[in-house]
MIDREN-542440 format. One line per field, with one value per residue (C-alpha): z, y negated, x; residue in three letters; residue number from 1. Coordinates in pm, 1 decimal. Layout:
zz = [Z	...]
yy = [Y	...]
xx = [X	...]
resn = [Ala	...]
resi = [NUM	...]
***
This chain:
zz = [8370.2	8459.9	8127.7	8121.3	8457.2	8353.1	8010.6	8230.1	8484.5	8171.4	8028.7	8347.2	8374.4	8038.5	8127.4	8430.4	8247.7	7966.6	8234.2	8409.2	8115.9	7990.2	8372.5	8297.1	7973.7	8097.1	8368.2	8178.8	7916.5	8191.1	8299.2	7980.4	7941.1	8225.1	8198.3	7837.8	7922.1	7586.5	7379.1	7174.5	7096.4	6780.2	6742.6	6701.1	6343.6	6344.7	6357.9	6057.9	6071.0	6392.8	6455.0	6626.4	6866.6	7258.7	7334.8	7727.4	7643.7	7392.5	7615.4	7897.3	7642.8	7525.6	7912.2	8017.3	7715.3	7816.7	8179.5	7967.3	7851.7	8245.4	8339.6	8068.9	8163.0	7951.0	7711.4	7597.9	7189.8	7107.5	7470.6	7526.7	7926.3	8002.8	8354.1	8260.0	8121.9	8073.6	8311.9	8438.3	8161.6	8280.2	8377.0	8280.9	8347.4	8577.5	8293.7	8045.6	7899.6	7796.8	8038.7	8018.9	7817.3	7993.0	8242.4	8599.2	8772.3	9018.9	9191.3	9222.7	9032.7	9018.0	8719.1	8798.7	8499.8	8616.3	8592.2	8306.3	8087.2	8193.2	8097.4	7731.9	7680.8	7778.4	7540.3	7266.4	7329.0	7348.1	7015.8	6847.5	6932.3	6910.3	6715.2	6459.1	6729.8	6881.4	6508.4	6476.9	6785.4	6671.2	6969.0	6785.9	6713.6	7099.9	7207.9	7013.8	7076.2	7454.5	7383.5	7184.1	7448.1	7692.5	7417.0	7356.7	7714.1	7756.5	7420.1	7622.9	7937.3	7747.2	7782.0	7656.4	7631.0	7990.3	8169.6	8184.7	8396.8	8597.0	8819.1	8835.7	9137.9	9500.1	9651.6	9961.2	9888.4	9649.1	9880.5	10112.9	9858.8	9748.2	9441.4	9065.2	8822.0	8675.0	8956.5	9102.6	9245.9	9427.2	9278.0	9023.9	9090.2	8861.1	8960.8	8725.7	8665.3	8498.3	8528.8	8875.2	9025.3	8792.8	8705.4	8542.4	8579.6	8489.8	8186.5	8075.8	8116.6	7869.9	7665.2	7636.5	7600.8	7303.3	7093.1	7137.1	7057.2	6736.3	6626.0	6704.4	6455.2	6209.5	5960.4	6043.9	6111.4	5980.4	6122.9	6442.8	6483.4	6405.3	6660.2	6922.3	6824.5	6862.9	7178.0	7297.4	7195.4	7354.2	7684.9	7694.3	7618.1	7949.5	8153.3	8064.6	8125.0	8426.1	8589.1	8962.4	9071.1	9084.0	9413.5	9546.9	9344.2	9481.8	9786.0	9833.0	9505.2	9727.3	9927.9	9629.1	9314.4	9488.6	9251.4	9366.7	9082.1	8733.2	8565.5	8412.4	8287.5	8138.1	7947.3	7865.1	7717.1	7481.1	7365.9	7274.9	7095.1	6917.7	6786.3	6675.4	6500.8	6463.5	6540.3	6660.1	6919.8	7151.2	7103.9	7269.9	7513.5	7619.5	7589.3	7704.2	8039.6	8142.1	8080.1	8301.0	8579.2	8575.9	8375.8	8693.1	8468.2	8589.3	8885.4	8809.4	8915.4	8914.2	8581.5	8727.1	8709.6	8912.2	8778.4	8389.1	8432.4	8301.4	8036.8	7875.2	7905.2	7710.5	7493.4	7419.1	7335.3	7067.2	6886.5	6983.8	6830.7	6532.3	6498.9	6238.1	6272.5	6404.5	6664.2	6729.5	6816.9	7075.6	7391.1	7581.9	7432.5	7516.9	7884.0	7841.4	7703.2	7950.3	8211.0	8055.3	8034.8	8432.4	8452.1	8232.7	8461.5	8783.0	8644.3	8562.7	8837.3	8752.0	8721.9	8922.9	9022.7	9040.7	9239.1	9615.1	9598.7	9476.7	9643.6	9693.6	9374.0	9164.4	9134.8	9147.1	9468.5	9565.9	9758.2	9953.9	9763.7	9389.9	9454.9	9068.4	8888.6	8935.0	8792.1	8526.1	8422.2	8447.2	8245.0	7994.4	7925.1	7939.9	7659.4	7444.1	7535.3	7375.3	7085.8	7004.1	7039.8	6826.6	6589.3	6568.4	6567.8	6936.4	7044.4	7432.8	7734.9	7990.8	8329.7	8542.5	8431.8	8309.4	7965.3	7869.3	7552.3	7447.7	7497.2	7870.0	7893.6	7714.8	7941.7	8261.9	8119.0	8093.8	8445.0	8548.9	8343.9	8425.7	8792.7	8712.4	8525.0	8825.6	8812.4	9188.1	9497.4	9564.4	9200.0	9181.3	8872.7	8966.9	8607.7	8705.2	8485.4	8312.1	8430.1	8683.9	8969.2	9036.2	9278.7	9336.4	9580.6	9391.6	9543.9	9237.3	9282.2	8928.8	8969.1	9351.4	9305.3	9110.4	8810.7	8937.2	9284.0	9357.3	9594.4	9655.4	9774.8	10145.6	10135.9	9856.2	10159.5	10193.2	9872.8	9953.7	10310.3	10138.9	10195.6	9862.0	9562.4	9323.1	9080.7	8805.3	8671.7	8618.2	8313.5	8274.0	8618.9	8734.2	9127.3	9355.2	9406.4	9658.9	9974.5	9988.7	10164.8	9841.5	10029.7	9891.5	10103.4	9877.4	10054.3	9888.4	10197.9	10164.0	9891.2	9930.4	9731.5	9579.2	9409.0	9022.6	8855.6	8525.1	8502.0	8538.1	8308.4	8042.3	8152.8	8141.0	7799.3	7675.7	7843.5	7669.7	7355.6	7375.7	7455.2	7233.0	6916.7	6841.3	6525.8	6433.7	6578.1	6339.5	6307.6	6340.0	6442.7	6171.9]
yy = [-1052.9	-1352.6	-1508.4	-1368.0	-1516.1	-1844.3	-1804.7	-1708.8	-2016.0	-2246.7	-2113.5	-2150.0	-2488.6	-2589.3	-2460.5	-2674.2	-2977.7	-2896.4	-2791.1	-3144.6	-3323.3	-3144.4	-3265.3	-3597.0	-3633.1	-3480.9	-3728.3	-4036.8	-3860.8	-3842.8	-4201.8	-4354.4	-4198.0	-4299.4	-4661.8	-4696.8	-4484.7	-4297.0	-4571.4	-4542.7	-4888.3	-4867.5	-5037.7	-4860.4	-4890.8	-5174.7	-5065.2	-5112.3	-5155.1	-5037.4	-4675.7	-4389.2	-4561.4	-4412.3	-4334.8	-4434.9	-4774.3	-4848.8	-4719.8	-4936.9	-5253.6	-5198.0	-5209.4	-5515.1	-5732.2	-5683.2	-5844.5	-6192.2	-6170.9	-6114.0	-6410.3	-6648.5	-6957.2	-7141.6	-7039.8	-6684.2	-6620.5	-6280.0	-6162.0	-5832.0	-5788.9	-5712.8	-5841.9	-6126.1	-6460.6	-6828.9	-7024.0	-7368.4	-7508.9	-7869.0	-7900.5	-8183.1	-8400.2	-8593.6	-8753.2	-8693.2	-8424.7	-8095.4	-7823.9	-7526.1	-7304.1	-7195.1	-6938.7	-6884.7	-6823.0	-6516.5	-6397.7	-6706.1	-6972.7	-7226.8	-7328.2	-7454.7	-7575.4	-7449.1	-7127.5	-7160.4	-7296.6	-6998.1	-6791.5	-6918.8	-6956.1	-6592.3	-6517.1	-6676.8	-6523.2	-6179.0	-6258.0	-6387.6	-6116.4	-5852.8	-5924.5	-5650.1	-5423.5	-5543.6	-5537.5	-5171.8	-5117.7	-5344.2	-5582.7	-5875.1	-6081.1	-6036.1	-6221.4	-6470.4	-6527.7	-6567.9	-6775.8	-7006.9	-7025.7	-7147.2	-7398.5	-7520.2	-7609.4	-7774.0	-7990.3	-8130.4	-8145.6	-8375.0	-8725.5	-8975.7	-8963.0	-9005.6	-8812.4	-8467.8	-8259.7	-8033.6	-7874.7	-7809.1	-7713.5	-7787.6	-7489.6	-7565.7	-7571.8	-7287.1	-6971.9	-7103.7	-6902.8	-6580.7	-6585.7	-6529.3	-6792.9	-6785.4	-6870.2	-7123.8	-7474.2	-7641.9	-7885.5	-7936.1	-8223.3	-8293.5	-8341.0	-8537.7	-8640.7	-8968.8	-9203.6	-9314.4	-8927.6	-8750.9	-8415.5	-8284.6	-7929.6	-7851.3	-8103.0	-7969.1	-7626.0	-7724.9	-7866.1	-7547.9	-7320.3	-7630.0	-7554.6	-7185.0	-7163.3	-7374.8	-7090.5	-6864.2	-7014.3	-7189.1	-6923.1	-6888.8	-7230.0	-7495.9	-7767.2	-7650.1	-7573.4	-7906.4	-8062.8	-7831.8	-7960.9	-8299.9	-8209.9	-8022.3	-8333.4	-8595.6	-8406.8	-8339.7	-8678.6	-8789.8	-8517.2	-8624.8	-9009.0	-9019.7	-8740.3	-8595.8	-8249.1	-8273.0	-8094.9	-8407.9	-8617.7	-8412.0	-8265.3	-8069.8	-7826.5	-7731.9	-7478.4	-7219.7	-7334.5	-7551.6	-7622.4	-7571.1	-7796.6	-7943.5	-7883.5	-7524.8	-7657.5	-7943.6	-7720.5	-7436.3	-7652.3	-7801.0	-7474.8	-7378.5	-7721.3	-7663.6	-7310.4	-7480.9	-7799.8	-7702.4	-8051.1	-8038.7	-8320.9	-8098.6	-7818.4	-8091.3	-8203.1	-7820.0	-7778.1	-8122.7	-8316.4	-8187.8	-7818.2	-7886.6	-8042.0	-7781.2	-7439.7	-7290.9	-7100.9	-6781.3	-6757.2	-6463.8	-6605.9	-6420.9	-6533.4	-6632.0	-6903.8	-7132.9	-7062.8	-7022.9	-7042.2	-6657.5	-6718.8	-7020.9	-6800.9	-6505.5	-6756.7	-6972.2	-6610.5	-6556.1	-6886.7	-6741.5	-6394.4	-6532.6	-6910.1	-7096.5	-7144.4	-7530.0	-7414.7	-7032.5	-7143.3	-7364.2	-7341.8	-7404.1	-7170.3	-6899.3	-6992.5	-6952.6	-6585.2	-6532.2	-6593.3	-6422.6	-6086.3	-6174.5	-6119.6	-5814.4	-5668.5	-5768.4	-5570.9	-5222.2	-4979.1	-4805.9	-5179.3	-5298.3	-5636.5	-5419.7	-5617.6	-5432.8	-5579.1	-5251.3	-4995.5	-4644.4	-4525.2	-4842.7	-5084.3	-5428.8	-5584.6	-5949.0	-6055.3	-5912.2	-6141.6	-6036.4	-5764.4	-5658.0	-6012.1	-6023.4	-5653.6	-5684.7	-6016.4	-5888.8	-5587.6	-5787.1	-5979.5	-5677.0	-5500.7	-5842.4	-5869.5	-5493.7	-5552.3	-5899.8	-5662.5	-5383.1	-5625.2	-5803.9	-5501.0	-5553.7	-5278.8	-5313.1	-5593.7	-5586.5	-5594.2	-5607.5	-5300.3	-5090.2	-5155.4	-5062.2	-5010.1	-5168.7	-4832.7	-4875.8	-5204.5	-5031.1	-4750.1	-5016.5	-5140.4	-4876.8	-4778.7	-5031.8	-4982.6	-4654.5	-4728.4	-4964.7	-4689.2	-4479.1	-4302.6	-4382.8	-4211.2	-4324.6	-4192.0	-4488.4	-4683.8	-5062.3	-5140.2	-5138.6	-4899.6	-4709.4	-4362.2	-4182.7	-4312.8	-4711.0	-4964.4	-4956.1	-5244.6	-5523.3	-5880.6	-6016.4	-6205.3	-6145.3	-5796.4	-5720.2	-5862.1	-5694.9	-5810.1	-5836.0	-5979.2	-6337.4	-6449.7	-6810.3	-6928.4	-6808.5	-6491.8	-6352.6	-6279.1	-5958.9	-5803.4	-5899.5	-5719.7	-5427.3	-5078.0	-5000.1	-4997.1	-5256.4	-5228.2	-5383.3	-5257.8	-5536.3	-5366.0	-5438.7	-5641.6	-5601.4	-5587.0	-5779.2	-5420.0	-5243.4	-5317.8	-5241.2	-4897.0	-4830.8	-4799.0	-4985.9	-5082.3	-5071.5	-5325.9	-5644.9	-5817.7	-5737.6	-6034.3	-5990.8	-5653.5	-5619.0	-6002.4	-5959.9	-6315.4	-6394.0	-6474.1	-6119.2	-6033.0	-6230.6	-6050.1	-5674.7	-5777.3	-5885.1	-5569.3	-5298.5	-5499.4	-5432.0	-5081.1	-4947.8	-4909.3	-4990.2	-5238.4	-5502.2	-5863.9	-6162.9	-6367.8	-6723.1	-6762.9	-7017.9]
xx = [-1531.1	-1448.6	-1500.5	-1859.2	-1890.3	-1845.7	-2056.2	-2337.1	-2311.2	-2281.0	-2623.4	-2802.4	-2679.6	-2798.9	-3111.4	-3161.5	-3073.4	-3329.5	-3628.4	-3553.8	-3503.1	-3838.0	-4003.4	-3914.8	-4068.0	-4363.8	-4360.0	-4323.7	-4596.8	-4873.8	-4764.7	-4803.1	-5110.3	-5249.2	-5158.7	-5319.1	-5617.3	-5679.7	-5527.3	-5192.9	-5170.9	-5375.7	-5692.3	-6028.2	-6213.7	-6430.7	-6811.0	-7019.1	-7374.0	-7587.8	-7546.8	-7701.7	-7962.9	-7925.4	-8271.6	-8229.0	-8115.5	-8398.6	-8661.5	-8533.3	-8474.3	-8863.7	-8971.6	-8755.7	-8887.8	-9197.3	-9149.0	-9077.8	-9429.4	-9557.6	-9423.8	-9524.2	-9704.8	-9985.2	-10244.8	-10144.7	-10148.2	-10158.9	-10158.4	-9994.1	-10016.6	-10347.5	-10406.5	-10246.4	-10445.9	-10454.7	-10303.5	-10118.2	-10284.9	-10235.8	-9882.4	-9719.9	-10041.7	-9895.6	-9668.9	-9911.6	-9673.2	-9748.7	-9571.6	-9813.6	-9586.9	-9281.5	-9193.4	-9287.1	-8933.4	-9011.7	-9284.0	-9428.5	-9582.6	-9312.0	-9072.7	-8753.1	-8529.5	-8201.4	-8242.0	-8497.4	-8276.0	-7996.8	-8270.1	-8355.5	-7910.7	-7849.7	-8142.6	-8022.8	-7691.3	-7786.9	-7994.4	-7699.4	-7445.0	-7682.0	-7988.7	-7929.0	-7949.9	-8252.9	-8389.0	-8359.0	-8518.7	-8785.3	-8719.1	-8571.8	-8908.5	-9014.1	-8708.7	-8773.9	-9091.5	-9009.1	-8713.3	-8922.1	-9160.6	-8885.2	-8765.6	-9105.6	-9134.2	-8812.3	-8803.3	-9140.9	-8985.3	-8722.8	-8945.9	-8614.3	-8303.6	-8158.7	-8514.8	-8577.9	-8817.1	-8627.8	-8949.5	-9331.0	-9479.7	-9421.1	-9240.0	-9398.2	-9747.8	-9690.1	-9499.8	-9832.1	-10069.2	-10061.5	-10308.1	-10309.4	-10130.9	-10480.8	-10663.9	-10414.2	-10531.3	-10274.8	-10125.6	-9845.3	-9618.0	-9313.8	-8938.3	-8737.7	-8359.6	-8246.2	-8025.3	-8068.9	-8090.1	-7824.7	-7835.3	-7565.6	-7597.0	-7940.7	-7930.4	-7605.3	-7742.8	-8055.1	-7813.1	-7664.4	-8013.6	-8121.5	-7789.3	-7762.3	-8155.3	-8092.7	-7849.1	-8109.4	-8388.4	-8184.6	-8224.6	-8601.3	-8731.2	-8452.6	-8681.8	-8737.3	-8346.4	-8250.2	-8524.8	-8353.0	-8010.6	-8121.6	-8259.9	-7899.6	-7678.9	-7876.6	-7874.7	-7527.5	-7440.6	-7653.5	-7535.7	-7162.8	-7232.0	-7443.9	-7266.4	-7396.4	-7505.2	-7938.0	-7847.5	-7750.2	-7966.8	-8243.0	-8164.0	-8499.0	-8422.3	-8101.5	-8356.6	-8405.0	-8163.0	-7901.5	-7613.6	-7258.6	-7137.1	-7152.1	-6845.3	-6876.2	-7234.8	-7029.5	-6807.2	-7081.5	-7306.4	-6980.8	-6865.8	-7234.1	-7228.2	-6895.8	-7057.7	-7353.1	-7225.1	-6838.7	-6776.4	-6466.9	-6504.7	-6714.6	-6390.3	-6192.2	-6416.9	-6367.8	-5985.1	-5883.9	-5920.9	-6253.6	-6093.8	-5829.3	-6043.3	-6323.2	-6220.2	-6047.7	-5807.7	-5694.1	-5966.5	-6210.8	-6570.4	-6889.6	-7140.2	-7485.7	-7752.7	-7521.9	-7191.2	-7116.0	-6731.8	-6721.5	-6957.2	-6735.8	-6425.7	-6567.8	-6775.9	-6469.1	-6267.8	-6501.7	-6313.2	-5928.5	-6066.1	-6249.3	-6159.8	-5995.5	-5597.9	-5667.7	-5858.2	-5768.0	-5389.3	-5488.0	-5274.1	-5567.6	-5764.0	-5563.2	-5603.2	-5974.6	-5888.3	-5666.8	-5920.4	-6167.9	-5927.4	-5870.3	-6249.3	-6272.7	-5951.0	-6134.5	-6428.2	-6273.8	-6256.1	-5915.4	-5756.9	-5452.3	-5658.6	-6007.8	-6239.3	-6319.6	-6686.5	-6821.5	-7064.6	-6961.1	-7114.0	-6942.9	-7220.9	-7056.9	-7204.4	-7172.0	-7462.1	-7786.5	-7987.2	-8088.1	-7782.2	-7828.1	-7804.3	-7410.1	-7358.5	-7588.4	-7465.9	-7114.4	-7137.2	-7288.8	-6993.9	-6774.4	-6967.2	-6918.6	-6575.7	-6548.5	-6704.6	-6502.4	-6214.2	-6340.8	-6457.1	-6108.4	-5877.6	-5739.7	-5608.2	-5614.7	-5614.4	-5347.2	-5420.0	-5079.2	-4895.6	-5169.1	-5381.5	-5729.6	-5940.5	-6273.8	-6376.4	-6312.5	-6473.8	-6780.9	-6773.3	-6787.2	-7100.9	-7278.4	-7228.1	-7363.3	-7683.9	-7689.3	-7717.6	-7980.4	-8178.0	-8144.0	-7827.4	-7793.7	-7798.2	-8162.5	-8265.5	-8465.4	-8468.1	-8450.8	-8657.6	-8999.8	-9168.9	-8873.0	-8826.9	-9077.5	-8949.4	-8917.2	-9075.9	-9433.7	-9468.7	-9280.0	-9282.0	-9483.9	-9849.3	-9974.0	-9908.4	-10014.2	-10390.0	-10610.7	-10765.7	-11145.9	-11069.1	-11161.9	-10932.9	-10842.6	-10495.7	-10492.8	-10736.8	-10469.0	-10251.7	-10428.6	-10260.8	-9926.0	-9982.4	-10144.5	-10039.4	-10110.3	-9908.4	-9965.0	-10245.7	-10059.1	-9745.5	-9491.2	-9349.7	-8972.2	-8947.9	-8560.2	-8599.8	-8382.1	-8160.1	-8019.0	-7805.5	-7439.4	-7505.2	-7707.2	-8023.2	-8398.9	-8706.1	-8993.5	-9200.2	-9374.4	-9299.3	-8935.3	-8839.2	-8462.0	-8479.7	-8817.4	-8896.7	-8765.9	-8672.5	-8686.3	-8339.0	-8276.1	-8472.0	-8257.1	-7948.7	-8081.3	-8238.4	-7873.6	-7708.8	-7918.9	-7924.9	-7564.2	-7581.5	-7845.5	-7627.1	-7328.9	-7246.1	-6956.7	-7073.0	-7038.5	-6723.2	-6923.8	-7312.8	-7363.8]
resn = [Unk	Unk	Unk	Unk	Unk	Unk	Unk	Unk	Unk	Unk	Unk	Unk	Unk	Unk	Unk	Unk	Unk	Unk	Unk	Unk	Unk	Unk	Unk	Unk	Unk	Unk	Unk	Unk	Unk	Unk	Unk	Unk	Unk	Unk	Unk	Unk	Unk	Unk	Unk	Unk	Unk	Unk	Unk	Unk	Unk	Unk	Unk	Unk	Unk	Unk	Unk	Unk	Unk	Unk	Unk	Unk	Unk	Unk	Unk	Unk	Unk	Unk	Unk	Unk	Unk	Unk	Unk	Unk	Unk	Unk	Unk	Unk	Unk	Unk	Unk	Unk	Unk	Unk	Unk	Unk	Unk	Unk	Unk	Unk	Unk	Unk	Unk	Unk	Unk	Unk	Unk	Unk	Unk	Unk	Unk	Unk	Unk	Unk	Unk	Unk	Unk	Unk	Unk	Unk	Unk	Unk	Unk	Unk	Unk	Unk	Unk	Unk	Unk	Unk	Unk	Unk	Unk	Unk	Unk	Unk	Unk	Unk	Unk	Unk	Unk	Unk	Unk	Unk	Unk	Unk	Unk	Unk	Unk	Unk	Unk	Unk	Unk	Unk	Unk	Unk	Unk	Unk	Unk	Unk	Unk	Unk	Unk	Unk	Unk	Unk	Unk	Unk	Unk	Unk	Unk	Unk	Unk	Unk	Unk	Unk	Unk	Unk	Unk	Unk	Unk	Unk	Unk	Unk	Unk	Unk	Unk	Unk	Unk	Unk	Unk	Unk	Unk	Unk	Unk	Unk	Unk	Unk	Unk	Unk	Unk	Unk	Unk	Unk	Unk	Unk	Unk	Unk	Unk	Unk	Unk	Unk	Unk	Unk	Unk	Unk	Unk	Unk	Unk	Unk	Unk	Unk	Unk	Unk	Unk	Unk	Unk	Unk	Unk	Unk	Unk	Unk	Unk	Unk	Unk	Unk	Unk	Unk	Unk	Unk	Unk	Unk	Unk	Unk	Unk	Unk	Unk	Unk	Unk	Unk	Unk	Unk	Unk	Unk	Unk	Unk	Unk	Unk	Unk	Unk	Unk	Unk	Unk	Unk	Unk	Unk	Unk	Unk	Unk	Unk	Unk	Unk	Unk	Unk	Unk	Unk	Unk	Unk	Unk	Unk	Unk	Unk	Unk	Unk	Unk	Unk	Unk	Unk	Unk	Unk	Unk	Unk	Unk	Unk	Unk	Unk	Unk	Unk	Unk	Unk	Unk	Unk	Unk	Unk	Unk	Unk	Unk	Unk	Unk	Unk	Unk	Unk	Unk	Unk	Unk	Unk	Unk	Unk	Unk	Unk	Unk	Unk	Unk	Unk	Unk	Unk	Unk	Unk	Unk	Unk	Unk	Unk	Unk	Unk	Unk	Unk	Unk	Unk	Unk	Unk	Unk	Unk	Unk	Unk	Unk	Unk	Unk	Unk	Unk	Unk	Unk	Unk	Unk	Unk	Unk	Unk	Unk	Unk	Unk	Unk	Unk	Unk	Unk	Unk	Unk	Unk	Unk	Unk	Unk	Unk	Unk	Unk	Unk	Unk	Unk	Unk	Unk	Unk	Unk	Unk	Unk	Unk	Unk	Unk	Unk	Unk	Unk	Unk	Unk	Unk	Unk	Unk	Unk	Unk	Unk	Unk	Unk	Unk	Unk	Unk	Unk	Unk	Unk	Unk	Unk	Unk	Unk	Unk	Unk	Unk	Unk	Unk	Unk	Unk	Unk	Unk	Unk	Unk	Unk	Unk	Unk	Unk	Unk	Unk	Unk	Unk	Unk	Unk	Unk	Unk	Unk	Unk	Unk	Unk	Unk	Unk	Unk	Unk	Unk	Unk	Unk	Unk	Unk	Unk	Unk	Unk	Unk	Unk	Unk	Unk	Unk	Unk	Unk	Unk	Unk	Unk	Unk	Unk	Unk	Unk	Unk	Unk	Unk	Unk	Unk	Unk	Unk	Unk	Unk	Unk	Unk	Unk	Unk	Unk	Unk	Unk	Unk	Unk	Unk	Unk	Unk	Unk	Unk	Unk	Unk	Unk	Unk	Unk	Unk	Unk	Unk	Unk	Unk	Unk	Unk	Unk	Unk	Unk	Unk	Unk	Unk	Unk	Unk	Unk	Unk	Unk	Unk	Unk	Unk	Unk	Unk	Unk	Unk	Unk	Unk	Unk	Unk	Unk	Unk	Unk	Unk	Unk	Unk	Unk	Unk	Unk	Unk	Unk	Unk	Unk	Unk	Unk	Unk	Unk	Unk	Unk	Unk	Unk	Unk	Unk	Unk	Unk]
resi = [1	2	3	4	5	6	7	8	9	10	11	12	13	14	15	16	17	18	19	20	21	22	23	24	25	26	27	28	29	30	31	32	33	34	35	36	37	38	39	40	41	42	43	44	45	46	47	48	49	50	51	52	53	54	55	56	57	58	59	60	61	62	63	64	65	66	67	68	69	70	71	72	73	74	75	76	77	78	79	80	81	82	83	84	85	86	87	88	89	90	91	92	93	94	95	96	97	98	99	100	101	102	103	104	105	106	107	108	109	110	111	112	113	114	115	116	117	118	119	120	121	122	123	124	125	126	127	128	129	130	131	132	133	134	135	136	137	138	139	140	141	142	143	144	145	146	147	148	149	150	151	152	153	154	155	156	157	158	159	160	161	162	163	164	165	166	167	168	169	170	171	172	173	174	175	176	177	178	179	180	181	182	183	184	185	186	187	188	189	190	191	192	193	194	195	196	197	198	199	200	201	202	203	204	205	206	207	208	209	210	211	212	213	214	215	216	217	218	219	220	221	222	223	224	225	226	227	228	229	230	231	232	233	234	235	236	237	238	239	240	241	242	243	244	245	246	247	248	249	250	251	252	253	254	255	256	257	258	259	260	261	262	263	264	265	266	267	268	269	270	271	272	273	274	275	276	277	278	279	280	281	282	283	284	285	286	287	288	289	290	291	292	293	294	295	296	297	298	299	300	301	302	303	304	305	306	307	308	309	310	311	312	313	314	315	316	317	318	319	320	321	322	323	324	325	326	327	328	329	330	331	332	333	334	335	336	337	338	339	340	341	342	343	344	345	346	347	348	349	350	351	352	353	354	355	356	357	358	359	360	361	362	363	364	365	366	367	368	369	370	371	372	373	374	375	376	377	378	379	380	381	382	383	384	385	386	387	388	389	390	391	392	393	394	395	396	397	398	399	400	401	402	403	404	405	406	407	408	409	410	411	412	413	414	415	416	417	418	419	420	421	422	423	424	425	426	427	428	429	430	431	432	433	434	435	436	437	438	439	440	441	442	443	444	445	446	447	448	449	450	451	452	453	454	455	456	457	458	459	460	461	462	463	464	465	466	467	468	469	470	471	472	473	474	475	476	477	478	479	480	481	482	483	484	485	486	487	488	489	490	491	492	493	494	495	496	497	498	499	500	501	502	503	504	505	506	507	508	509	510	511	512	513	514	515	516	517	518	519	520	521	522	523	524	525	526]
***
């Protein structure tokens, strides 16, 4: 009896030990699974050529590309927008230079060189990374055409080595009118930066635009590519040698596109020039004392027309992933890559270091004005970094104690794109012309005034104040976006939310080009 009791008690004890051990093992398994977010530490397969097309992104990309045509100035060739015509044909005449091309900034008729150059740089970057994917959905040539429309303008705006026209039009006079660009009669003065009034920020951004675009056009038109690269080098030298912010040199620009510093543009331009030339002096520039002074490593920032640090960190990470040993092993380069990963960790919603700057539905939200710029630009960086990881067979990144995969980054990017396209509490597509429900009162002069209307500068305001939807649909316009509480007021007078911008178009085109299908990225742009 006693022996049997001891045997039964021993059996129960062992059973209890096994149950406890199993529970511990299960807990460890769940923790590991959570921390690795579907990764087992093994790299995902490298994507091949472009695969199946995601229709919603293809349709959205087709729409987004059209707004770049809407914004074109000058003598329109093969005009695809029935309610647009030739405009601003005399731009540049005070300096005896043709500045008729380029693109209007937003719903007005201004040409601001700083954001326009950023538009060109982002367009170039998206073509270089995703040109094969654009081609699958017949959007590569339109993207190249829009890019050249801007770079033709920028080439002409660079009057000499150290002189760059950075604005066409007087914003105060321009904003006192509400008229079609084809009918405007107000004076169009020019503003320039030079050695006496330097603008390292705008000159370096223009250098970045030229250098990146030179890579786009190299296989198509080598002569034009060489011309762009020549201007890029000259502008970078000017920006670096005569340092100063254009906002300080020309205080009146602060009202619209105030620059918060020029160090980020110098690093951004040097990075693009290194990619375009493989001249190691540009790499050394970005990873040497200028990097130490301006890179702000380890402090994530938001990629925008004003701040290029996050973009620079991702772009230089490309060298870390794919570059030659003499550059990819650089300790300073690793700081850029670590900073890029800090940006990624801030974006991922389940990361321990995730930013709290989001709406309840998960949209990155930084600013009331033009709220969609930051989430869309951030999502573009995320999909690019995801593809760098996939193409280099990098399994995961670490965010403190957690690990995340390329699939996690892509999922985040898709969440931001889907929000823009209508998966939001308002069930509203913020991309005009996409879906059935999108803003009808876009703050855009050309779209708001009927083609046959005979209006001048002042009497055109009747169309701003009209309670009727815009007679012309500005297809592809990405409006400013929702408030933090995820509401949107569809009013033409609500420029905070309802005004689209050309640089917003660049980032949404870039994001959608990365999502429309999948493929491996090239290891070198040259």
